[in-house]
C-alpha positions as CSV (number, residue, x, y, z in Angstrom):
1,M,12.2,-51.5,-15.0
2,S,13.2,-48.9,-12.4
3,H,11.2,-45.7,-11.7
4,T,13.1,-42.6,-10.7
5,S,11.5,-39.4,-9.5
6,S,12.6,-36.2,-11.3
7,G,12.2,-34.2,-8.1
8,I,9.6,-31.8,-9.6
9,N,6.5,-31.4,-7.5
10,F,3.7,-30.0,-9.6
11,N,1.8,-28.8,-6.6
12,D,4.9,-26.6,-5.7
13,I,5.0,-25.2,-9.2
14,F,1.3,-24.4,-9.1
15,L,1.6,-22.7,-5.7
16,F,4.6,-20.7,-6.9
17,F,2.7,-19.3,-10.0
18,Y,-0.5,-18.8,-8.0
19,N,1.4,-16.7,-5.4
20,F,3.2,-14.8,-8.1
21,V,0.0,-13.8,-9.9
22,L,-1.7,-13.0,-6.6
23,K,1.1,-10.6,-5.6
24,K,1.0,-8.9,-9.0
25,T,-2.7,-8.3,-8.9
26,K,-2.9,-6.8,-5.4
27,P,-4.6,-3.4,-5.4
28,L,-2.3,-0.5,-4.9
29,Q,-2.5,1.2,-1.5
30,T,-3.6,4.7,-2.2
31,K,-3.4,7.7,0.2
32,T,-5.3,10.9,0.3
33,Y,-3.6,14.2,0.8
34,D,-5.6,17.2,2.0
35,Y,-4.5,20.5,0.5
36,T,-7.6,22.4,1.5
37,Q,-5.7,24.4,4.2
38,Y,-3.1,25.6,1.6
39,V,-3.6,28.7,-0.7
40,N,-3.7,28.2,-4.5
41,G,-1.2,30.4,-6.2
42,C,1.0,30.7,-3.0
43,E,1.6,27.2,-1.5
44,Y,0.7,25.3,-4.6
45,I,-0.5,26.0,-8.2
46,F,-3.5,24.4,-9.8
47,E,-4.0,25.0,-13.5
48,S,-7.4,23.8,-14.7
49,I,-8.1,22.1,-18.0
50,D,-11.4,20.7,-19.2
51,N,-13.4,23.1,-17.0
52,Q,-11.7,21.9,-13.8
53,V,-12.4,18.2,-14.5
54,K,-8.7,17.9,-15.0
55,G,-5.8,20.0,-14.1
56,Y,-2.1,20.3,-13.5
57,M,-0.9,20.9,-10.0
58,T,2.5,21.9,-8.9
59,G,3.2,21.4,-5.2
60,Q,5.4,20.0,-2.5
61,G,5.1,16.8,-0.5
62,K,6.9,13.5,-0.2
63,G,5.5,10.1,-1.2
64,I,2.7,11.2,-3.5
65,K,2.3,8.7,-6.3
66,R,0.0,7.8,-9.2
67,G,-3.4,6.6,-8.0
68,D,-3.3,8.7,-4.8
69,Y,-5.9,11.4,-4.1
70,I,-5.6,15.1,-3.5
71,I,-8.3,17.2,-2.0
72,L,-8.3,20.9,-3.0
73,R,-10.6,23.8,-2.2
74,D,-12.3,25.5,-5.1
75,S,-13.8,28.7,-3.6
76,S,-16.1,27.2,-1.0
77,N,-16.2,23.6,-2.2
78,A,-13.8,20.8,-1.7
79,C,-12.9,18.8,-4.8
80,R,-11.2,15.4,-4.8
81,Y,-8.7,14.6,-7.6
82,Q,-6.9,11.4,-8.4
83,V,-3.2,11.6,-9.5
84,E,-3.0,10.3,-13.1
85,D,0.7,11.1,-13.5
86,I,3.3,12.7,-11.4
87,D,6.9,13.8,-11.9
88,Y,9.2,15.0,-9.1
89,Y,11.7,17.8,-9.7
90,S,15.3,17.1,-8.9
91,E,15.6,20.2,-6.8
92,P,14.0,20.5,-4.4
93,P,13.3,16.7,-4.3
94,D,9.9,17.0,-2.7
95,M,8.5,19.3,-5.4
96,W,6.4,17.8,-8.1
97,I,4.0,18.4,-11.0
98,A,1.0,16.1,-11.4
99,L,-1.9,15.6,-13.8
100,L,-5.1,15.3,-11.7
101,Q,-8.5,14.0,-12.7
102,E,-11.5,15.0,-10.6
103,V,-13.4,12.1,-9.0
104,D,-16.4,11.8,-6.7
105,F,-16.0,11.6,-2.9
106,E,-16.6,8.0,-1.7
């Protein structure tokens, strides 16, 4: 009786799936954007909902994505928000509107 190898290496299959799952579960690289030097109502617009715990912000800037953080000035205090959702306008392409959720500073 002859024995032939199918050429399938189960260690290779395991490593392939392990690396696939590992790449899919990597945490997103988030960035923080500081808008404290900009003027609300002039250089950006922040419309508060839920007593400023959430809000919609319209602004300009490239590369802002879901999960990133934006720091805004509220009178004399700085507040940190996380981008829950963001949509870019088609014109100009760096203008966007985002739903923000206030979070604590780390």
